[in-house]
C-alpha positions, 0 to 999 in steps of 0.5 A: 948401222941404221939407215933411212934408204937402201940402194941394192945395186948387186949385180950391176956394173960400173957406173950403175951403183954410183948413179943409183946412189946419186939419184937416191941422194938427190931425193933425200934430206940433209942428215939422212943415211943411205945404205948402198950394196954393190958387188962391182969391185970398181965401186970402191974407187967410184965411191971414194972419188965421189965422196972426196968431191962432195960434202957427203960423209961416208960413215962406213965401208966394208965387204960383207959376203962378196958385197961392198956395203957403203953408208953415206950421210947426206950433207 
């Protein structure tokens, strides 16, 4: 999947993957896509909660070689 920005939060524990993603999203334009890589299993819950509270769209979420990969399109 194509993306405009990448946040690699591998090895970071909760809540850092989400905080780094939020920081990047704040600097992005509407319609741009952010790829987030996280290794913390708690990120699944954190990103699900975050997306449900925002207008951003979670385009894809999957596990790839022990990393959780998220693609988020900024609203």
